[in-house]
N, C-alpha and C positions, 0 to 999 in steps of 0.2 A: 767527626761524629762516631765512628766505629769504638773509639776509646771513652766514650760518653759513659756516665753512669746513668743516664735517662734512657730507658726503653725505647721511648717514642723516637729519639734522635737514632738510636742504632737501626730501629725499623726504617726509619726514612732513608738512611744510609744503605740498608740491604736492598729496597726497592730501586734506588738509583743505578745499584751495581748491577742487579737482575736485568734491568731495562737496557744497561749497555750491553750485556750477553745478548739479550733478545735481538738488539739493533746488529750485532756481528761484531762487535767492539772487544778487543783483547782486554781481559780484568784480570790476568794471572798475576800481576805485580801485586795485587791487594790480596794474594792469599794468606801470607802471615797475619794480616790486620783482621781477616775473615775467620780464621781458623780459630782464632782467641775466642770468639763469641758462641761458640759450639756448645759450650755449657750454660749458655744464658738460660735463665729460668723463663722468660718470655716465650710463649709457643709460637707467636707469630714470626718473632726474628730468628728463631730456632729452625723453623720451615724453609726460609730463605737462606739461610746458611747453609743447610743441607742440599737445597737446591743448586748454589754455588760450588759446594764441595764435589757433587756428582759431576759436574761439567769440568773441574780441573785436578779432580784427585789423581788422574793417570799421568798428568804431565808434572805435578808436585808431589810426588810419592814420598820423598823423605818428610817433607812437613806434614803430610796427611797422616804418617805414621805415628808421628808423634802425638797425635789425637786418638789413637784407637782406642784407649781405654774409655776415652768420652763416647764413641760409637757402640762400644759394648754395654756401657750404660744405658745409652738410646735404645738398645734392643728391648730394655726391661720397663721402658716408659709407660705409663698408663694410658698415653694418646697412640692411638694404631696408625695415625700418620707419622709419627716421630719415629716409631718402631721401624716402620716401613721405609722411611727415609735413610735410618741409621743402616739398615741393610743394604740400601742401594749404594751408599757411599761405601761400605766396606767392600762391597762385590765390584766396585769400580777401582779398587786400588790394587794394581797388578803386578803384586809383588809375591814371589812363592813363599817365601817365609811366613806370611799370615795365612796359609791355606788352611791348616788345622783350625785356625778361628773361624775363617768364612765357612767351613765345613760345619763346625757346631752350631754357628749361627743360623745356616740353612735349616738344619735339622729342627731347631727350637723354632723357629718361623713356620716350618709346615706343619706345626702342631699348635699354631697360635689359634686364640679363638675368632680373630677378625680375618674375614676372607680376602681383606685388602694386602694384609700381612702374607698370607700364604700365596697370593698373587705374586707378590715380589718377590718371595721365595723361589717361585718357580722361574721368573725373569733372571734370578741369580744364579740358577744352577748350569744354564750354556756359558756364562762368563767365567766360572770355577772350572768346568769341564775344559775350556780353551786355555787356561791357565797351567791346569795340571791334570792332563788325560787318566793319570794313574788312580785317580779319585772315582773312576766310572762305576765301579761297582757299588759304593756309597751312595753315588748320586742316584744309581737305578732305584736304590730302596726308597730313598726319597719321592722319586718320580711315582713309583708304584703307590704310594701313601697318599701322594695328591691327585692320582687318576681316580682313587677312590672318593675324593671330594665330591660332593653333590652340588656345590655352590657354582652358579654360573659363571660368577666373575673368576674363578680359579680354572674352568674347564680349558679355554682357549691358551692359557698361557703355559699350562702344565703340558698340553699337547706339543705345542712348539718346543717346549724342552725334550720331550720325548722324541722328537722329529732329530734336534740337534745331536742329542747325547746317544740314544740306542733305538734308531728306527728298525733295526733288525729284530729287535725284542717283541714280537707280535704276539707273542704270549700275555703281554701285558695288558693289551688291548681286549682280549677276549670276553673277560667278566665284566669290562666296563663298556661294551661295545651298545649295549641297548640303551644304557645311562647316557651316552655320549649322542645316540641319535634323539632320544627325549628332551635333551637339554637344548640341543642345537638352536631352537627356534628362539631361545632366550639369551644366548650367548650374544657377547659385543660383536660387532661387523668383522673387526679382524680376526677376532678368535673363531668366528664362523668360518672364514677363507681357510684357516689351517686345518681346523677339523675336518671340513670336508674334503680337502686334499689327502688329508691322511687316511679317511674312511674309503676314499677311492681305491687307493692301493691297497688296504687292506681287504677290501671286497673283492678285488681281484684275486686274492689268493685263497679265499674262503669259499667264495660261490662259482656254480657253474655258469658258463656262456649262456644267457637267456636265448641268444640268436643262432646256437650251434644247430639247431635243425634246418634254420633258412641257408646258414652258411654252407652246409652240405649239400641240399638241395640244388644250390647256384653252380656247383662245380660238376660237370657230368664228363665221363670219362671218353675220350674219342671213339671206342669201341664198345662203349656200353650199349646194352640193348634194352629194348623196352621192359622186359621182363625184369633186368637189374633194377631200374628205376622204380617198376611196382613193388619190388621186395624192400627198397628203400623206404617206399611211402608205408608199406606195412609194418616195418619196424619202428617208423615216427609215430603210427597210430598206436602200436604196442606199447611204447614207451615214451610217452608224452613229456615234454619239460615241464616240470614244477617247480616254480620258484620257491626259493627257500624264505620262510616268513619273516628272516632278520634281513633279506635282500629286500623283500618288499617293505620292511619298517624304514629302512634307509631312503628307499626313493620316496615314500610317503612323506616322510617327515622332511626332506629337503625341498619337496615341490614348492611349498608357500615361500620359500625365500627367494623364489623367481621374479618377486615382486617386492624385492628390498630396494632402498634407495641406493645401496652401494652398488656400484657396477662391478667391483670386484667378487662381491657374495653373488651376484647373478652368474658371472662368468664362471666361477666356481662350480655353482648348480648344474650350468649347462655343460662343463666337462664331464662332470659326473653322470650324466644322463648321458651323454654321447659314449662314454666307455662303458657304462654297466647296464643302462636301461634296455628293455626289448625293443625291437624295431619301430613297433606300433605306437610306443609310448614316446620316443624321442622327439617328436615334433611340439611337444609342449613348450619346447626351450626357444623355439624360433621367434615368437611373440616378443618374449622377453629380450632376446637378442636385438632385434630390430628396433627395440624401444630406446635401447643404448645408444642408436646411430644419431638419435637426438642430442647428445652430450657433446663435451669437449673434443677435440679434434684429436687429442692423444688418447682418449678412451675409445674414440671411433676406430683409430689404426689398428689397438690392440683386438678391438671385436671383429673387425673386417678381416684380419689376419685368421682369426680361428673359424669365422665363417667361411672362408675361401677354402679352408681344410675341409670342413664339415659338407661343403656342396659338391665335393667329388664323389663322396660314399653316400650322402644324404640330400640328394638334389630335391626330391619331391617336398621336403618340408619347409624350403624357404620359395618355392614356385609361386605360391599366393601373394608373396610380399617382394615380387619382381620390380615394382615401381618404387619400392623405400630404397633401392640400389641405384636408381637413377642420378645421375652426378649433377651437382649444382655448380654454378658458375663460381661461388665463393670457396668451394671446398680446396684444400691445400693438394699441391700435386701427388703427394705420397696417397692421400683419400682417393683421389681420382682413379689412380692407376689399380688399387684395390678394389674399388667398385666395378671396374673395368674387368677385373680377374672374375668376380662374383658372376656378373652379367653373363661373361663368356662360358662359365661352367653350367650356369642354369640355362643355357641355349638349347633348344630342341626343335623339332619339326613344327611345333604348335605356336611358339612364340619367337621364333627367328626373325620373322619379318618385322616385327615391331622392334626388336633389338637393334636389327641392321638399320632402321630408320633413325633409331637414337644415335647409332655411330656416326651417321652421316653429318648430324649436327656435330657431333663432338669434333670432326676433322677440322670443323672450321674455326676451332680455338686458337686464341693466340698462345697459348701454351704449348711449345713446340715437343716438349718430353712426352706431354699428354698425347699429342696428335701419332706422335710416333708409336706410343703404347695401344691406340687405338686401331691404327693400321695393323699392328701386330694380332689385335684381338679379331679384327676381321679375317686375317689369314687363319687363325685356330678356329672360328667358326666354320670357313669353307673346309677346312681339312676334316673337322668331325661330322659337319653333315652334309654329304655329298649332292643334296638336292639343289643346294645354294651355291655349289661350288663355281660354276660359271657365272652366276650373277655377281659374287664376290669378286672375281677375277676381272671381268669387265668392269666394274666399279675402280678396282686399283689401278686397272690401264688408263682410265680417264686421268686418274690421281697424277700419272707421268706428266701431263700437260700443266700440272700446277707451278705456280710462280715461285713458290718456296721450294728451296733447293733440298732441303731435310725431308718434306714429304715426300718428294720423289724419290729420294734415296733409299727412305724406307718402304715406300711401295715396290721399287726394284726387289730389293731382298726378300720380301714377302712373296711377290710374284714367282720369283725364281724358286722357292719350295713350292708353289703351286704347280709351278709347270713339270716339275719331276713327276708328278702324278699321271700326266696325259700330254707329254710332248709332241706327239704327232699331231694334234688335233690343233696345236696352237703356234704353228711356224710363223703366222703372222706376227703375234705377240712378240715373237724372238726377234724377226727382222725390225720391228720397230723399235724395241729395245737397243739393237744394234746401232739404230741411228742417234740413240741419245749418249752415246760415249764423247761426241763433242763438246755435249752440253754439261754433264753431269760431273762434277768435280769430286764429290764425296768419294773417299778410297773404298769403302765397304760396297758401296753401291756399283763402281767401275769392276771391281774385282768381280761382284756376283754376277755382271752382264758378261764379261768375258769367259767365267767359268760357265754359264750358260750355253753361249755360242760354242765353246771348245767341246762341252759334252754332246752337243747336239749338232755339230758342224755337217753332219749328212743331211738335216734338214735345209740348212742353209748353206749350199756348197758355194754360192758365188760371192755372198755377203762376207763369209769368214776371214777369206785370204785379205781380203781388203780392209777388214778390221785389224788383221794383225800388223798390216803394211802400217797403219797409222799409229799404232802402238810403240813400233818399232822405232818411230821417229822421236816419240816422247820417252823412250824407255828409261833415260837418266834422269828425267825430271819426277817419275811417278814415285810412289810410297812404296813400301816395302812389300806389303798385302798384294798390290797392284802389279807390281815386278813378276811375283811368284806366279800369278795367273796368268801373265803375257807369256812366260815361260812354259807353262802348261798348254797353253791353247797352241803354241808354235809347235810343241813335241805332236800334239793330236791331229795337227794339219798335216805335219811331215809324214804322219804314218797314214793318213787317207788320202792326201793330195799333194804328194810330194813334188810332182812336175811344178806347180805355181808356188810352192813356199819353201822349196829346199833352201835357196839362197837366204830367204827372210830368216828362216831358222837358224842357219848357221850364223846371221848377222846376231840375232838376239843372243844365242848363246856365247858370241864373242864379247859382247857387252857385259852379259852377268858374269862371265870369267873375271871380269876385273872390277867388280862391283865392290862397295865397301862393307855390305855385310855379308858374314860368312854363310849365313843359312842360303842366300841366293847363289853365291859362289859354288857351294857343296851341292845345290839342285841342279845349276848348270852342267857342272862334271859330269853328274849321275846320269842326267839324261842324254848328255852326248854319247857316253858310253854305252847307253843302252837303246838308244834309237838310230845311231850312225855306225852302221857295221864298219869293224875294223878287224886286222889279225890277232888284236889283243881283245876283242871282244869275249866276254864270258858267255855262259849258257843261257844267261836270262834274256840275252838279245834277242833270240828265238821268240820270246813270250811277250815282245814288248806291247803288241797289240792287245793281247789279253791283259795285260796290266793297266794301260791307259785307258782303254776304251770298254771296260767291263761293264756289265749293268750293274746300276747302284740303285738301292731301293729308296724309294721316297723317304723324304725324313718325316717323322711323326713330332708333330707340333703338341708339346704336352705341357700342363700346368706345372710352373714351380714349386706348386703346393701339394703334388703328388706324393704320396708315400711320407708326407712329413708328419701324419698322424700317429706314427711310432713314437713320438714324443707327446708327453702328457699335455693337452690342450690347455692354454692358459698360462703355461709355464715359460721362463726365459728362454730355455732350450729350444722350444716350438717357436718362438718368436724370432730367434737368430737364426734358425735351422743347423744349431750346432749344440753340442752338449756343453752345456756351462757348469762352472764349479759348483759343487753340491746338489747336482740334480740327481734325483733318485728316479731309476729305470721303473716304468709303468710293468708290473708283472703280468706274465701270461695267464690265461684262464686256466685253471687245473683241469686235467682230465676226468677226475674222480672227486666227487665234494667231499672235502675234510668233514671230519665229525661234528656236527652242530651243538652238540651237547657241551662244547667248550665252553659256550657262551652262557649257559645255565647258571645261574649263582642261588646258592642256597641261603634263604631269607629267613631271619628269627621269626619266631612266632609274635605277630603284630597284635594280637587279641586273644586273651585268655578268659573264659567264662567260668568262673569257680562257684560253687555251693551246690546243693541239693534241696529240694523241697517235696514235702508229700501233699499228695492231692488223690479225691476220690472220683474215679470214673464212674459215673451213674449209667451210662449207656453201653460202655464197652466196644465202643467203635474205632476210637482213635487211641494209640499207644504211643505215648511221648518216652522215648527209650531214655533210660538213664545210662551211668557211666560206663563205658565200655571201650575196646581197642577200637581205635582208628588208624588204620595204614601201620598196624604193628606198633604203635606207640600209646601208652597210656601214664597218666600220672595218678598214682596210687596215694598219693599223699593228701590230694586235694579233689579226687574224682573228678579231673577238670580234663577236657580235650581241647587241643588248640589247633588253629587252622593257620595255613601258611598261604601267601600269595607271591606271584612273581612280580617283586617290585620293579626289575627292571623293564619289563614288559608293559607293565600295567595291565595285566590280563586279569587280576584280581583271582578270588579262589574258587574252585569249582566244588559243586555238592557231593557229599562222599557218604555212601551207605555202609553201614557196618556189615562185615561179614557174618559175625555171629548173630546180628539181629536177623539176617535173611534166612539163617539155618534154623533160629527157633521159631520163625514164621512157618517154614515147612513143616516142622514138627505139629505145630498147633494144627496145620491144616490137615493132617494124616489123622490127629486126634478127633477131628471134627467128623472125618468120613466115617471112622470106627464106632465111636461112642456119640451120638447126637443127644443122648439123654443127658450124659455126664456134662457135655459142653454146656447146656442150656443151664444146668445147674450153676456151673461156674460163672455163667453170665450175670447170675443174680446176686452172686457174692460181692462184697465190696473189695476193691483189689487196690494194694498200697503200690504205688509207683514213685518211681525219682524222675526227676526233669532237669535236663542239661540242654542248652542250646549248641549245636555242632556247628563250627567252623562260620564264626562270625568274623569278617576281615573288617577292621574299622576304616573307613573312607574319609579321609580328612580332608575338607574344604573349607574354604573362607566363607563363612556364613553369616546371616545377622546374629547379634548376642543373645543370649538367652539368660533369663533372670534366675536365681538360685530356685531350686526346687520347681522350676517350670517343666511341666510335661509335655515331650515331644511324641508325635505318633510315628510308632516304628513300622506297623502294620494295620492297614485299615481292616475292618471287618468284612468287607465285601472281597477284598482282594484274599484275606485270609480264610475264604470259606467259613464264616463263622467266629474265625478267633481273631481279636484285636490285641495288638500289643502297644503300649506306653512306655516311655522311659525318661528318667530324670537323672541329674546328676547329683547324688546326695550329699557330696562335700565331706563325707564321713574317712577316715583312714581306713583303707583296706587291709585287713590284718594279714591274710596269707602273702601280701607283696606290697612294700612300701612305695614301689615304683610305678603301681597302677592306679588309675582313676576308678574310683567307686561309681558303676552305675545300677541304679536301681529300674527293674523291668515289671510292669503291670500287666499279666495275661488275663483278658478278659473272654468269658465264652458268651458269645453272642447268637448260639444255636437256636434255630426253631424247627428244624426237621430232624426226625430220628434216623433218617435213611444216609442223609450226605453230610449233615454238619456235625461239627465237634460237640462231644458232651463232656464237661469237666467241669470243675468249680474255679472260681476266679482265684488266679497264683499270682504271687509276689517273687519276685528272683532277685537278690542282690549280687551281682558280679563286680568283676574287676576288668579292666580294659588297659592293654599297653598301648601306649600311645607314641607318635612320633611327634617331635617338636615342630618340625617344619612342614607344612600342609603339603599333601601331594593328591593329585587326582587319580584316583582310583576305581576300580569297578565296583560292584554293589555287593552286599554280602549275602550269604545263604544260610537259611535255616532249614533243618530236614524235619518233618514230622510224618509218622508211618500210620498207616489205617490197617488195623488188624484183620478186619474182615475181608477187604476188598484186594489186599496186599498191595496197595498203590502208596506211592511216595508223593508227598505233597511239597514241592518246592517252594519258598517264599523268599524273594529277593528283596532284602532290607540293606538299609543303610545306616549308621549310626554317625552323625555328624556335631561333634562337641565344637562350641566356641573356644576362641584362643584362652579365654579367661578361666575355663573349668580344667586347663592343663595346668594349674599351678595349686601350690599350697600354702597356706598364710603361715609367716614366722614373725617372731618378736623382735623389735629392733628399739633402742633406746633413741633419742634425738640426736646425740652425738654419732651414734653408730650409723645413723641414717645418713647425716652430712657427710661422714667421712666415707662411706660406699658411693654416695652420690658423686663426690669429687672425683674417685677413680673411673666412673663411668660418664666421661664427657665425650666431646666431640661426636664421632658418628655413632656412639652409642646412646646418644641423648636426642629425643625427639620431642619438640615443643609445638604446640599450637594453641593459637587463640581462638576464643569463643565466646558466645553470649548465653548466660544461663538462662533455663527455662523458668518462667515466672514462679512456678511451684518449689523451683528448685535453688532458692537464694538465700537458705539458711544452712548452717553445719549439719544438722541432721539429716536434712535431704539429700545433701551432698554425698555424706559418707554412706547412706542406704543404698542410692544410686551406684555409686561405685563398686560397693562390694556386693551388689546384685550382678553387676556386669563381669567381675572378676573375684576369684576366691582369693582375696587379699584382707591383711590384718590391719588395722589403724596403728597407726605410730604416733606416739605423744609428741605435740607442737605446742611451744611456748606462745606461739602467734594465733589470734583468732580468724587470720585471713587466709590461714594455709590449712589445708587438709592432707595427710602424708600417709601413704599406704605402701606395706612391704609383702614380698612372698617370693618364693622360689618355683622355677618349673619343676614338674613330677620326676621326668627324666634325667635331665642334666644337673640339677640343682643351681642352674643360672639364677642370678639374683634379679628381680623385678621391683623398681622403685616407682611409685606412681605421687605425684605432686600436683593438686588443685589449687591455686593462688587466685583469691577472689580479689576483685577491685569495684569501683562504684559502678552504679547503674547495672548490674547484672553482668558486667564483663569479667572476664577469668582467664586464666592462662594454664593449660594442662601440659605437664612435664613428665615423660615416661623415659626412665634409663633402664636398659637392659643390654646383657651382653649379647643377646640374639637379636639383631637388628630387624628380621623380619616377623618375629614374634613382637618386638615393641612397636612396629609399625601397625599391625592388625589389631593390637590392644587398644592404640590411641584411637582408631576407627570406631572400636565397640564402646569405648567410654564417653567419646565424643557423643556418640548417638544415645546415650543412655542419660546424659546431663543435658541434651538440647532438645529432646522431646517432652 
């Protein structure tokens, strides 16, 4: 089938081969037959061939190299899927000899007009770096270029490449930080995880610790005085912590992702808040993490690992959700143990009674490992909360009569640790445990009882020798851990009650002298020389009692998750509690804040107003300033002034007053005070002025389409204090700059009062606006108008919102040229929609009129009466835009838009659909 001349048979064969691979079967033997079809003209067959080659290119490198010229031709294919697949196959061939070819292909793909191909280029970067690390410098240049990409499809992939190749080059992130924060909500889920983890480490190096004041206040010196504490509080009041706006931007933009359906995204945001957020704000992650506990057991395991770490330092935020950590009978053992850990960490004087009642139920479980963990949890609660220590101890003593040997053994081990805190009060419990030596067979439990009797033999002077006698009889049959404790018990009794135990001790030491375990033999020799005085005894024999009967501190039962937060939460290293390969340490907070200006990005002028107009001011109250210097910049050629906005932060532009304008106002004010008569004469004379709009920053938004020369309201007369402004898109070439869209603005004077409102004649202004092709949500624009008499400055916040159809200019194409260009803009560059034409729009003239009203396109000649074709180019990048409306019977029609810019094509389809169906 693969050798057939029919594409349908080849396609069927490739589908079967890919299905085999999907089922896990080996299809490598078919490589020669498949690779011959890489030059097939059928796009569907070519896609499947590339899928196969990606899978087996690394195994069959020699055969793949024979087709490398075909892959290089595929990089020039009009279809973006083929270009991306060719690059993917090329990067999968792990041969050093083709490194230069791969490098060139990645560089070209990084500049591709398709974001999908640029994303594939980002994926290929780590592959090439692992093959040849010497290419790092060139790859960094490509990464820097891709980091500046504003497409959400590329962002996650290039950040992953950055993490793999050059995570230390933090300077590459500075100028893209705000853009990444703003794009984060729209990036695909796995890209969000990568970006959030990277931004967590970035923020730890660039911002100050938001909890620095709380941390310093909690650590008090032992000899510190109240005056010192007062001084510290005064210093905090004098130097309060002020969060960096970029730090706040990161927290604000990641917070909505806590509602993500992807558990990895929620976990990434949770660790970001835990490591970066102020203590008062960390609590927002608790509800999202508790929600994940309803997910699969694998997800629960990872989440509970991180929650257990969080509850050690941030106990308060999980206390309201205590019942969410109660254990279900259907939970796996590892989930039960982790929930126990969380419940133990959350235990305090308020909820301990509830938690202990829950633990009593768990002890009855059939899962022995879980029961043992529950008993250990009770011991930890008793250690941490002194008020319930006696209650827990009594409960554990009752478990000593349990039928299950493992429950009794674990109880003995825990009781031993609790008794070390107050042994003198619990001699009865020690006696009771001594009687259990005949029944308990678990080695650890027997060893614990023997250690307890030997350590506190003075409290049970009558029972201890008898226990040693029984143990001496069964010494040879005991486990090694028990034998060691029998030797220790014999030594301690020999030092405290040698009359009764001298012979027993010698007997035990003699048995141990010939034991098979060398540890036991060495211990016996050492103790004999230490406690039995002889001529050869060393100086240590004098201190035998101090060595064996020294007071030992009570054990501190701590959580195994303590100090595990030095690993970044959510990472594999945190899960394993060991540094995994490729793990990057979480940086410490800087002592002084680095320069925040490194994240400021210079933005080109987004809007420019050009042209002047003369008007007559009849009242002389308002002065619409003419061309002048703004922030030290002027455009002498056109008399224009440009505004700039922070594109990264979305903060828009601010109103700017001209310094020269303010100086001229002061001089005029002085003249009024000196010569009032002269001033009155001047007010009566007609005044020639020029008009320019200062700092208009275009706010591009996706809005409803506007018809040609349709007027839009820019400033209402009430808002403008008598001044109303309307604008329309004239669709005329703008002579000062061909890359600008011509906008005609109509200024109308609606003033009725001589004292407050504007007095001027109606004005028309033709200006140009530099636009961006991809809509971005920005803030409003600002126009500044000055009042001469009151020396006030009125700021009018306005926004010009062009439909996407106005961002184009018409071009002329022949029918053949149209078809040729349309053939190169297929696949993802083509958008097709079916529609039903409005009753008034079922003739050719009406269709042409409505389409050209919705978009600034020109008609393309067409030999068919049932098709209308239109063509144009975008103003800024000259990207081709082709529109086809094919009519059918009963008003049915099909709209097709071919455009290099997918986003523009999508928006244009919506506008034209609305125009044709209304």
